[in-house]
N, C-alpha and C positions, 0 to 999 in steps of 0.2 A: 446381348443375348448370345449364348453359345450356339454355334451353328452345326455341330456334329454330335452324335451320340445321344440325341434326344428321342423321346417318344412324343410325337406331335399329333394333336387332334385338331382338325380343321373343320369348322362348320362351313358347309358349302365345299367347293373344291372340285366339282365335277366338270367345270369348264373355265375358260378365260384365265384371269390372273391366278385364281386359286389352284387350278390344275397345273399351270406352269410352275408355280412356286412349289407345289407338292412334289413335282418331278425333280426339281433342283435340290430341294431339301433331302429327298430320298437319295439322290446321287452323292450328297455330302456325307452319307452314312447315318442318316436318321431313320427311325421307324415312323412312317407317316400314315395316318388314318384320316380319310376324308369322309364327309357325310353329304347326303342329299335325299331328295324325296323320290327319286326314280331308281328302283332296284336294278332295272335292265341296264341303265347307264353305269351304275356303280360296278355291276358285274363285268361289263365290257372294259372299264378302266382297270379293274383287278386283273383281267386276262391279258390286256395289252401292256400295262405299265407296272404290274406287280404291286399296286398300291391298294391297301385294304380299304373297303368302303362299308359304311354303316347307313342304313336307311334312317333318316331323321328329319322331322319337321321342327325347325327352331321356334315355331309359334306354339309348340306343345311343351309346356314346362315339365310335365311328368316324364315325357320321353327324354328330354335333356338330362334330367336327374338320373334316369335309368341308364343312359349311355355313359354318363360320368362314373356311375357305380361299377359299370362293366369294364371300365378301362382305368384301373387304379394306378397303372404305371405311367400315365400321361404326365409329363412335366412341362409341356408347352401347349397352350391353347391359342389358336388363331381363329378369330371370329370373322370369317370371310363371307358367310352367307348374306346375300343381299339382292334386292331387285331395284330396277330403275324404270319408271313409267312416265311418259309424257302426260301432262294434265292441262286442261283448258279451264282456268279459274272463272271464266264467264259462266260456265255451266259445270260446277264442281262435281266430281264423282267421289263421294265419300268412301266408297268401297275400295277404290284404288289407294286413296290416302291412308285408310286404316290398315290395309294389307302391307303397305310400304313401312308404316310405323311398326307393325307387329313383327315383321321380319328384320328390318334393318336396325331398329333401335331396341325394341323389347327382346328380339332374338339375341342381340349382343349382350344385353343386361342379364337375361336368363342363363345364357351359356356361361358367363362369368360367375354368376351365383352358383351354378351347378358344380363347376370345377374348382372354384377357389379353395374350399375346405381341404381337398386332397392335394392341391398344388402347394399348400402351406407345408406339407410334409415331404415334398420332393426336392432333391437337390437341383440347382440350376433352373429353378422354375421361372416361367415367363408367361405373360399374357400379351398377345399381339392383337390390338384392335385395328379395324380397317375403316378409315374415314374416306376422305376424297378432297381433291383440290376445290370441289364445289362446296365444301364446308366453309370456305373462306371467301369465295366469290360465286354467287349463285348463277346457275343457268336457268333462265326464267321458265322454260318449258318443263322443268322437272322440280317444281317447288317443294313437294314433300320429300323427295329424295334428298335435295339440298339440306332441308331442315333436319332430317334424321342424321345426316353425316355431320352437321354442325353439332348436334346433340351428342353424337358419339365422341367427337373431339373433346367437348366439355366434360363428358362423363369420364373419359380417359384421364384427363388431368386430375380430377378428383380421386379417381381410383389409384393413380400413382402416388398421390399424397397419403391416402389412407393406408395403402399397403406397404408403405415405406418401412414399416417395422416388421414385415413378414419375410423379407428376402425374395419376394416375387417381383421380378422386373416387369415393368409395364411399358410397352412399346406401341407407338401409333404408326401404322403404315398409311401413307397419304398418296394415293395414286393420282396422276393427271388423267386426261382422256387417253384411254388405251384402246387399241383395236381389238375389241371383243364383241360378243353378241349380247352384252348386258342390257342394251336398250330394246328389250322385248323382241329380239331376233332381227332388228333392223341392221342393215349393212353398216359396218363401221366406216367412219370418215377416213379417207387415206391420209389426211393431215394429222391424225391422232398418232400417238406413239405406238410403234409396232410392239406386239405382245412379247415376243422373245427378247427384244431389246429392253423392255421394261423389267422383265423377270431377271435378266442377267445383271442389270445395273442395281436392282434392289438387293439381290443376293450378295453382290460385291459390297454394298453398303453395310449389310448385316455383318459380313465378315470383317470389314475394315473398322467398323465402329461398334464393337460389342456392347458398349455402354449407352448407345444412342437412345434417346427418348422418342425421336421421330425418324422415320426412314423416308427421305425426300430425294427423289431423283431430280436431276437438273431441270427437267421440263415443268415440274410442279411448282418451282419457286415463283414463277410469274403470278400464280394464284395465292400460294401460301404467304408470300411476303408483301402482297399488295397493300394491305392496310398499314403494316409497319412502315412501308416506304411512302405512305401518303399518296398512293395512286389507285385507291380502291375504286373510285368512280370511273376512272379510265379503264380499269380492268373489267368492271361490269359491262361497260359499253362495248369493249372489244369482244368479250365473250358472247354477247348477245346480238352482235351485228347481223348474224345470219338469220 
């Protein structure tokens, strides 16, 4: 993926990994537009960082289509919007599971569907999906989150094959555990990867490997390569020891 001179639309991006990457892509000379459900937060980011914001709920297909139509210059879509919730499957909360699927999986699919027709007309077009190391080794307390990220990984592979004749590059960003407030505002574990370090390493990988299909920082290889290296059971046990 070309890393400068793009017009990038990012679903999500008001905090955590999304906001840090938005800042770094802006600094590389891209026009970056982020989205979120809170106008006050988007306004603050616009004032402090100079990054344009759009109010958007990715669970609303009509809203996604309207946003895509309003931004015809976008040549890079990054599907960053996502939520992560703990669940106790002894007493399942279907509302949590359904919301997680609606945002993480259906939100990704709907955003891609909304933007793909115009991306086909843009030079240097790319779609960046966001899965997780937990797509490959599950964290037991977040079962639906893990499942949606595994689905995003699989969907991305099919998308890459089907869009091979369009010129749209398809890239999967696969974060490890990063120090953000994604876990419903819970304090991040100090052993997780520092946010700035993750953003810096990821941007470096985008720059050094413009043809990459996956962006994998060193820390995520423990999860991403577990099955390939015949140590999946050990990785599951290690991840869920706590």
